[in-house]
Every structure is written in C-alpha cells, then in structure tokens.
C-alpha positions in Angstrom: -5.8 43.4 2.9 -8.4 40.8 1.9 -11.8 40.9 3.5 -13.1 37.7 5.0 -16.7 36.8 5.5 -18.6 34.3 7.7 -20.9 31.7 6.3 -23.9 33.8 7.4 -22.6 36.9 5.7 -22.0 34.9 2.4 -25.5 33.4 2.8 -27.1 36.9 3.2 -25.1 38.4 0.3 -26.0 35.5 -2.1 -29.5 34.9 -0.7 -29.0 31.2 -0.2 -29.1 28.9 2.8 -26.3 28.2 5.2 -26.4 24.6 4.0 -25.9 25.7 0.4 -22.8 27.7 1.3 -21.4 24.7 3.3 -22.1 22.4 0.4 -20.1 24.6 -2.0 -17.3 24.6 0.5 -17.4 20.8 0.9 -17.4 20.3 -2.9 -14.5 22.7 -3.3 -16.3 25.1 -5.5 -16.0 27.9 -2.9 -12.6 28.1 -1.2 -12.7 28.7 2.5 -10.3 28.9 5.5 -10.9 27.3 8.8 -9.6 29.4 11.7 -10.1 27.5 14.9 -13.8 26.5 14.8 -14.7 29.3 12.4 -15.0 29.2 8.7 -14.1 32.3 6.6 -14.5 33.0 2.9 -12.6 35.6 1.1 -14.8 38.3 -0.4 -13.0 38.0 -3.7 -14.0 34.3 -3.9 -17.7 35.1 -3.7 -17.5 37.9 -6.3 -16.7 35.3 -9.0 -19.6 34.5 -11.3 -22.2 32.4 -9.5 -22.3 30.1 -12.6 -19.6 28.0 -10.9 -22.2 27.0 -8.3 -24.8 25.6 -10.7 -27.4 23.4 -8.9 -27.6 19.7 -9.6 -30.3 18.6 -12.1 -33.8 18.4 -10.7 -35.6 15.2 -9.9 -37.2 15.0 -13.4 -33.9 15.4 -15.1 -32.3 12.8 -12.9 -35.0 10.3 -13.7 -34.6 11.0 -17.4 -30.8 10.4 -17.1 -31.4 7.1 -15.2 -34.0 5.9 -17.8 -31.5 6.7 -20.6 -28.8 4.8 -18.8 -31.1 1.8 -18.4 -32.0 1.9 -22.1 -28.3 2.1 -23.1 -27.4 -0.8 -20.8 -30.1 -3.0 -22.3 -29.0 -2.1 -25.8 -25.4 -2.8 -25.0 -26.3 -6.1 -23.4 -28.1 -7.1 -26.5 -25.3 -6.0 -28.7 -22.7 -8.0 -26.7 -25.0 -11.1 -26.3 -25.0 -10.8 -22.5 -23.7 -8.3 -19.9 -22.0 -5.4 -21.7 -18.9 -5.6 -19.5 -17.1 -3.0 -17.6 -17.6 0.8 -17.5 -14.7 1.4 -19.9 -16.4 -0.7 -22.6 -19.7 1.1 -22.0 -18.1 4.5 -22.3 -16.4 3.5 -25.6 -19.8 2.5 -26.9 -21.3 5.8 -25.8 -18.6 7.7 -27.6 -19.0 5.7 -30.8 -22.8 6.2 -30.7 -22.3 10.0 -30.3 -19.8 10.1 -33.1 -22.2 8.4 -35.5 -25.1 10.6 -34.4 -23.2 13.8 -35.5 
C-alpha cells in the first residue's frame, strides 16, 4: 500500500516552504491527489531526484536573458530592414546563428 503525505509533511521532509510544494503541484512537477479539501502526495513521488524541481533562474540571470533577447531583436530588425516578423522567423534565425557558432 502506498504511503500518502500532506503538504506539511512534504515541506518538512524536503525543508522547503508550503508555497514551494504547492507551486510544484501547480506546475505538474509533483503529482498530487485531491481528496475532498485535502491534498495528498505519494511518498514514492517525493523520493524522486529533487533535480526535477530546479528553481527558476535568479533575477540577475533573468535580466541577462532579457538583455540578450533585446540585442537579438535589434540585430534581427536591422537584418530584415524593419521589424523582424513573427516568433517563428526569430526562432529560425536563432537556430541558424547557433549552428554557425558551432
């Protein structure tokens, strides 16, 4: 028989906040069952490597990503002689740029 834990028990085992456990459940990276108003997590599901619950990049990394995206957008606009177009065109250009960089 599987052992089921509450959010608080998972929080205490993994030494994270309630909100973190709930966020993992909302994202789908931690399977959970809702029984009435209670949420239960199978013990086997939290024994998986915690690598699946990697945190999002920090503020510095996010700013660097945004700066890189702005640079790329300006370069693509210049290459196309105006707005670069839709996201598909931009992704194609990114892939081509990466292929040439290797």
